N, C-alpha and C positions, 0 to 999 in steps of 0.2 A: 242786406237787410234790414227793415224799417224797424224799430222799438216806440211802443204807445203803451203805457200805463195808465190804469183807470181807478181811480179808488171807487171804496162800494156801491157808491151812487150811479156812479158811469160818467163820472166827471174826470177829464182830462188831465193828469199830473205831472207825465214827461211824457216829450215830443222829440222823437232825435231828427239828427238833419238829414237822415236816408227818409224819414218820415215827409219831411218838407218838400224832398224831392218826389216822393212818390204820390203826394195827394195834392199838392200847390200850396198848401197852407202853411205860413211862416209859425211857429213855435207862439209869438205872442198871441198873434189869431183864437187859437185854441185852446190852449191852456185854461183848464176849470170849465170848459164849456162840456155841455154833454155829449159823448163821441157821438153816439148815435145820430142826433141833431148833426151834426157836422158831416157824417158819411156817408149815411145811407138815407136813401132815397126813400120817399113816405109809404110807399106799397111794402117795403121791405123790415119797416120798423119793427111792428111787431115782433117777426120771427125774431129779429135779432138779440132785442130786450128779452125774450124768452131763453136763446141759447146764453147769455150773458146771465141772466142770475140762475141759469143750470148750473154753467162753470163755479158762480160763485158759491152755491149751496153747497154742491158737492165734494169738488175739490177736484173734478175730473177736469183734465184735458180736451179742448177741442179744438178740429184739423178740418179745415176744408176750404173752398174757394167760394168769392163772394164779392157780388158787385158793389161798386165803390163810386161813391162820385166825389169829383175832385173840384176843387176851388172853381177851373175853369167852365164847370157845368158838365163836364166829359164824364163819363163811366168807365170804368178799368176794373176788368177782372183780378180778384187778388188773392193770393193764398193766404190763411190765416194760419198761426198756432197760438191759441189761445188758453192759457194754464194760470191759476190762484198760487197769488203768492202771500205771506203771511209776515208782517212787520215784527221789528223789536218790540213793537210797544202794544202789539196784537191786532192791530188791524189787519183789515183784507185788500187785497189790489188784485188789479185783473193785469196782465201782462201779454201782449198782441206782439208776437214776431210776424212781418206782413212782408210779400214781395210779391212785383210783380207778376201774374201768374206764367206768361209764356216765358218770361227769364228763368222762372224756375223749371219752369218744361225744360226748357233749352240748355240747362245746368244740370237735368237730371239725364238727358242724352248724353251731355259730355261725359259725366260720371258712370255712366251705365259702359259707353261705350271706351273709355279708358279700360273700365275695371275689365271689361270683355278682351279687349287687346292684350291688356298686362298677362290677362290668363291663358290667354292664349297663342300669345307671340312664340314664335320658335328661337328668340333670343333670349338669353338669361336675362332678366332685369333684378334688381335690388335698390332699396333705399337703405342707405347707413347714419346712423344718429353723428351727431359731432363728435363723439368718443368712437365713432366707427364700429359699430355694432348692429348687426344686422336687425331695422325695425321691418320691414316687408323683402320676400322674396318672391317672383311667381313661379309656376311649376317645371318652368324651361330649366330655370337655373336650377331649381333642387334635381333636376334630371342630370345638368352637364356636371356638378358637384357630386352625385350619389348620394345627397343627405336629402332629410326630408325636410318641409319647410320647417315644420316644428323647430327642427333640430337645428335650424340657421337663427331664429329669434335669439336676439338678447347677446349674441356669440361675436368674439370677432372673427376674420378673415382666416387667422393663424390658428384658432379654435376649431375652425371648420376644417381649415384645408391644411395641414399642418407641412405636409413637401410642397406646398408652393411655398414661393418666395414673398411674404406677406410683408417682410418690413420694406420691400420696393414698392410693392401695393400701399400699402398705409402713407408712406412718404410721399407717392402721388397724390392719393386723396386729398392730404392733408395740405398740398400746393394748390390742390383745384379751390378748397374751401378759404387759402388764405387767399388767392387772387381772384377768384369767378373766373377764371378763364378756364375753358373744359379741355379736359384731353381727349383727344380724338385717334381712335382705332390704333393703339400701343399693342403691339406683338408680345405677348407671354407664354411662356413655356411653362409646364408641369405636367403634375398627375396628381388626380383627383379620385376620392374612390370609387366614382365609376368606372375608370378602367386603371387600377393602379400600376399594372405592367407596362404602358406604354406613354411616352410623352405624348402631350396634345400641345395644339397651339391653341392661342386664342386672341381675340383681336375685343380690346377691350375699350372703353369710352366711359367718363367720370363728366358728372355736370353738377355744379352746385345748386342746393335748393335754399331759397329765400322766401319768408313772408313778404308781407304788401309793406312792412316797415324796414323791409333789409336785415331783419333777422337769419343768421345762418341755422337752418334747420338741418342740415347733412349734406349726404352727397349721393345722388343718383348715379347706377352704374348701368352699363348695358355691354352682355358680354355674347360675344359671336364665336363658336365653334370654328375655325377656318384652318382645320388641320389637313383636310382633305385638297385645300386651294394651295396651302403652306407648302405639303407634298408636292403636287402638281406644280408648282413655280419652280421648288427644288431639283426635280425629276428634269424638268425645261430648261434650266439653269446646268446642270451636269451635263444633260445631251447636247448644250452650246459647246462647253468646255470641252465635252470628247472629241466633238466637230473640230472646236480650234486646233484642238491636241493633237489628231489624226493629220489637219492640216500644217500645223507647226514642224510635226516628225518628217511631213514627205518634203519639206524645204530644209531641214537640220538636218536630215539623214543621209550620207551619201555625198557631200558636197566636193571628197575627194576619191581617190583611188586607195587610198589607206587606209589598208585591214584594221588596226590598231585605232586609229583614228573616228572611222565609220562605227565600231563597235562602242568607243566613247562617245559619240555622239547618240547612238540609241539611249545609251544609262541615262543622259544628260537630258534626253526627253523624258525617260518614264520616272527622274527625281525631281520635282517634289510633286508632282502632279498627280502622279497613278501611285506610288508608292515610295516610302520613307529608304529604301534600300535595293538596289536592283544590281544586279551581275550577269554581263555578257558572256558566257561560257562557249566554247568551241571545240570540238572533240579534237583530241590532238592528230588524228589522223588526215583530219581535213584543213587543219593547220598546215602538214605534210604535204598537202596534193592527194593523198591518197583518198580512195574509197574505200568503206568499211561498214557491215550491218552489226549492228550487236546481239548476239545469239541470247537466249533468257535467263542464262545464267553468266555471262559475261561482267565484268566491272567496266565502266566508261573513265577513260582517262579525259579530264577536259582540264582544257587553259582559261583563266579567265584573263580574256581581253582588256575588262572595262570594269569596273566596280565602282559605284558611287554611294553614299550613306549621307542624310540626311543630318540631323542633329538629336544622332541616338543616344548619347550620354557616353559609349564606349567607345563610337567609332567602328565597330564592327562592320564589315562586307555583310552583303544578302547571304551570304554562304559561310562566312567563317573562314573564306581563303582570300587572302591581299592579292591584289593586282597584279598580272603577270604572272602570278604563280599556276603553276601544272599539279593538277591534284587527281589521286586515283578515288574513286565513288565507287563502292560496290554493288552489288546486283539490287539488294534491297534499297538504296536511296530512291530517293523522288526524283531525282534529276535524271537518275540512269532511265529509271522507268519511263521519262520524258520523253527523252532521247531513243531510248530503244523503241516505244510505241509510236510516237510521233504525236502524242496526244497531249493537253494540258493537265496537271497535278494540282488542284485546289486543295488547301487546307483551310478552311476557313477560319478555325479556332483551334489556333499549333496548342497541342497540348505536351506534357514532362516525355511522351513517349514518341511524340515525333520529332523533336528536334534531334534525335541521332541518326535520324532520316535523313534531314535535312543537310547536316554537316559531314564533310568526309572524315572527319576525325573526332572525337571525346570533346579535344582542346577546343576544336570549332565549336561544336553544340555547346559548351559550356560559353564561348564567348556571345553566340548569337543569343542563349540565356539572359546575360547581364543587359543587351544592347535591350532586352524587352520585345522580344520579336513574337508575335501574337497571330501572325496571319502571314498563307505564305501562299506563294503561286509561281508555278515555273509553266513558260509556252515555251514549244520546240520553235527552232530557227528551219524552217523549210523551204529550200531553194531548185526550183527545179527537181522536184520530186526525191529532192535529198536532203535527209535530217541533217543540218551543218552544227547543232549543238542547241543551247536554251537560252530562254532569258529568264534569270529566276528574279522576283520580288519577294519585297517583305514590309510587312508594316510595324513599326513601332511605337510612335507618337501619335498617328491618326489613330482614331479608336475601332474606326468601322473594319468591320473584316471584310475580306474579298468576297466581291459577290460573281454572279454569274454575269453581269454587264462588266463589271473591271476583267471579268475572263476574255470575255467576245472584245476589248478595246485594247489588252495586251495581246490578241493574239492577230490582232490588226495592225499594232504597230512592230511585233516582231516579223507578221508575211512582210511588210512593206523592207521594213529592214534588213532580213535576209536576203533580200534579193539583191542589195549595195553590198553585202558582207559577199557574198558568193562573186558578184561582179569584181570587188576587190581581192578576195583570195585568186581569183584567174589571173584578175591581171599580174597580181605579186609572184604569181608561180612564173606567167610568163617573164616578166620582167627580170626576174632571178636568175630564169634560163638565157635571156637576151645577155645579161649580165654577165653570167660564166662563161659563156660562147665569147663575147666580147675580148675578157680576162684573159682566157687563154688564146685569143688571136691577137693579144698585145703582145710586145717583148718584154723581154725581162730587165734584171737591171741592165744598165747603158752598158757595152760591151767597152775593154779597155781598147783606145784607138792611138793613132800617131799624131800629136799636136793639137790635141783638144781634149779639152775635161768639158764630159757632160752632166748634166743632172735633170730629170726629168719628172713628171705629175700626169696620172689621169685623175681624175674627179668626175663622180657618175652625175646624172644629173636629180635633181631633187626626186624622193622618194615617191612624189605623186605622179610624176611623169616616167614615160618609158625611158629604155637605154636609148642613149645615140651611137653615131657611128664616126665618131671622134677618134683619132690615131695617130701613133706618131711611129716613128722609126729611125735607128743611127745602123749603118750598114759600112762595116769598113771594107775599103777597097784597094787593089795593090797600088803599090808608089806609096804609101803611105796616107790617102786621100782617104777621106770618110764622105759619106752621103748622108744627108737630114732630111727626114722627110715629116712633115706634119700633114693631115686632111681631115676631113670632113664630110662622112656621107649625109645627104638631106635624106631626113627622115629618121623613123628611130625603129626601135623593137629588134626583133630576131631577124626579117629581111638587110636592115640597115647594118648589123653588125657582122651578117652574110657577106655582104656588101664588101667592106670595111675588110675582111679577111682576104677576101678576092684581092682587092687594090695591093694591099700588105703585100700579101704573096708574090704578085706581077711585078711590082718595086723591087721587092727585093733579088727576083729573079732578073730584072732588065738592069737592074743597077751597076754590076760586072762585066757587063757587055760595051762599057767606056764609052755610051750613048752621052751625047749633050743634051745638058737637061730638057731643053724645050721636044727633042726626039722624045727622052723618056715618057715626058708625059702628053707628046702625041699618042703614043703605044699606049697608054691609057686612056686615053681620049676615046680611041674607035673599041678599046673593052667594054668601056662605059655605055658607049653608045649601041654596043649589042645585050644591053639589059634593058629591059622594062621600065621603062620613066623613072629612071636613075640618075641624079644629078651627085656631081661632087668637087668639091674645091681641097684645092692642095698646094702647098709651097715645095718645090724640091732645090735641094743647095747640093754643092760639089765642094767641099773644103780641100786645099792641096798647102799642106803645111811651107813645102819647098816653097812655096812663090807668094807666100802669105796673101792667097786671094780665094774668094768662092764665087761659084758660078751659079746664080739663081734664075729659076724661070717658076714663074706663077700663073694656076690656073684660076681665077676669079677667088683668090684666098685673102687673108687681110697682111699687108705688108707686115714684113718683117722688123725688130729692132736691133741697129745696132748700136752699142755703146762702148765705145774708148774712152778711157782715163782721161781726165783732164777736158772733155769736151762734153756738151750735153748730149744725153741720149737721142736717138731720130727715127724715123720711120723711112725704110729704106725706099728709094720713090723706082717702082719696079715696073713695068709695063703690068695693069692687073689681068688680063687673059680673059679667056671663057670658061667658064665653071665645066669641068670634063664631063662629055655627055653630051654636050651642046653639039659637035662636030662641027669642021669646015673652018676654022678659024685658027689659023697658026700661034703658037706661043714662041715668044720669047727669051732669050737668057742674058740675063743682065750682069756683067762681072764685078765685084768690090770689094775693097782691101780689106783683110780681117787679122790686122796686126798681132803680134801676141801679147795679150791680156785683154784685148778685144772681145766683148762677147757677141754673141748674136742669139736673139730671142724667137721664137716661133710658138705659136699659140694657134689656138681653135675661139671661134668667136664667142664662144660660151663664158669665155674669160671677162670679155669687156662690152658686152650686148645686154642691153636692158630695156622693157619695156618703157623705163621713167625717163632714163636720161639720155641724150644724145651722144651719139657713138664720138663723134669727136671731144666731146667733154670726157669720154671714159678712157678715148685715147691717150688723151694729156695726162689724166691721173696715173695711166700706164707707164707712162716716160718720167712723170714726177718719182715714182717707185724705185726707175731703175738710176737713181741720181750716184749710185757709189757702185761700181764697178768691184771694187775687191772685197765685195760681201762676197762668203762661201755661195756656191751653186745652191744647194741643197737647202741655205735662209733665206735668198732671191723668192724659190719656188715657193718654200712657206710663203712670203711675203705676200707673193701676187695672191694666191688664192685665197688666203687669210683676207685680205683685202678688197677683192674684186670681186670673186664668189658670193653670192647671195644664196642664202639655204635655200630659196622659194625658186632659183634659177631652174627652166623647165629645158636646159640644153646642156649637157656634159662638156666637158672640158680637157683639153690636152695641151700641155707646154713641156717644150724642151728647150735648152740653155744651154750653149755651148760654148766656153772660152780658150781662145786658143793658145797653147802653151810652147814654151820649147820643145823640138824633134830632141829624142836623147838617143 
C-alpha cells in the first residue's frame, strides 16, 4: 500500500517508498510539486481537483479507482482511499492510500476465498493469540466443541473445554510458538459438550503465525474429527489380533496328548490376549471317562484342569477355585448353566448379585470381588456333540467388558481346544487301560529262587506316549535252576500289552519243560509268526547254581551285561539272532560263567536308546554305572533308571538284575 500526503494546496509533502514502486518517481522528484500535475493526465485534471477540494472542504473520505500516469508515461489503474487529516497546528492535509487495482482485486478475491473456506470448511479452524486465547473460530470448530463461536472468543482451551487435557495442548502450542516447527496430525482423545458421554478422537495440527517482521501473532489450529477412522483402524487391528490369536491357538493347543497340558495351553492362549483370568473346567464324569447329561436341577461337579490369572492384585483364579481342585457348582451357577445347555453365558458388567453365581462358594465370590472382576464369560467345551466342560473367562485390569466379538472368539478357541482335549481324554483313558492291563500281566515281586538274588523295575513311557510291550519274568525251575526273561513287543497300546501277556504266558508254560533256550525261543517265534504283523525281541537265560553257569539265547535283543567283582563290566558277546516273528532263523544258545557274586543285568532298549545320543555311547554309560557290584540290587535299579531313563522318553523300560549267591 502506497502512502501520499498533500498539503491544503495539493502539493506533495510525503511520498512513501511504496509510492516510488507504484508510480516510478522518487521522493526527491515529487516532494513540493502539485500532485495533480505529476500523477494525472490533462483530460482528468479538472475532475481530480474537484474531488480533492470536496474532500478538503467536507472532511468526507473518497474511495475509488482512477487512471494514473507513471513516470515512464504508462497509465495504471490505481485504487485510492482519500481522507482529510488535521495536524497539531490546525493545518489540514490530504492522505491518499493507493494500490494497484489488479493487486487489490486479487487480494480481495484471496480474502474472500479464505473467509469462505474458513467458514465452510468441514475441519475446525481457530486462531489463538500468544496467551492462547481464542481470537477466531470457524463454525465447524464450534460444532465439534459444542460451544458457540462467541463463547470461544477471549477464552482459553481449558475454559472452553474443561474435560480435555488442556495442559498437553497448551504445552504443544507453546512449543510451536517457540520453535516455529508445525505440529501435524497429533491424535488427541477426549470429550466435548457436543457429545459429553462418548470419547472422540481428533487429529490436531498447529502452525505458528508471524507478521512480515517476524513478530509472533499466535497459533493457528486445525482440528478434524477422526473418531470413525480411529474406530475402523482399531477394529481392523482387533480383527488382525483375533486372527493371529486363532492361528496361535492352532499352533499352541494340542501339542501333546496330555490332558492337563492341553488344558493349560488353552488357558495360556486366553490370558492375557482375551481375558485377565481363565479357567479350563472339565466335568468330573468326563475326566473319569463316563458320559452323563445334567438335568435342570442337577449340580455340576467340575475339575479345574488349568487356571491362569494375570496381574489381578489378589491372584484369584477366574472362578475362585485353584488349579487341580474339584468343586461342586449348584444348579443356579452360571458355569452349570453353560455346561447344561451347551451355550455361552455372558455377563458384560458383573454386579454384586452376579459374583455368587460365578463362584461355587461364598469364599470364592469374595476372592473374585477382591480381584476386581467386572466382566465374565463362560463358553462350553464341545467335542463330537458332547459337552466336556467350560472355558471361564474374567476381566479385571482390562476396563472393557466382554462383548459379542469376544464371545465369538472365545467360542472359536473353545471349539478348537475341545477336540484336542477330547483326543487327550480318550488317549489318557486308553493308555490307562493299557497300562492297567500291562501291569496286571507283569509279575509281582520276584519269587525266592535258589542261587540268585533278583531285583526288577518297570517304568512306563512318558505320559505323552502310549504304553509299550516291555516285560520281564523270573521263573523258578526244578533242580534249583531259574529262568530269567526280558522282552519287548514292538508297537504300543493295548495290542502290544496283550501280545506281551501272551508271550509271558507262553514262556511260563514252556520253561518247565526243560527246553534248551534256543528251543524255547523257537516256539515263541512260531507263536508270534501266527500273529498279524507282530515282532518282538527277547533274551532268555537259564541259571544253574550247581554249575555256576548261565545258558542264554538272544532273539534280536540288546546284549545282557555281566558284572564280576574285580573286573570291568562287560556286554556279553552273544549271537544276536532274529526278532521273534521273523521266522526261519535258528537261535543259538551260549553258555557263560556266573560265579557267586557276579551280576547279570537284562534290560530293554528304552533304558539306553535316545534320539540324541549314539547307542554305543549310552551302552558305555550303562557299563560305567555298573562299576560297583557290591551295591544292593535295589540301589542299582534305582541308579540306572534315575541316570539313564529320560522323562520325555517315548519307550517304556524293563530292568532285571540277578546276583549269584551260594546255595542254601
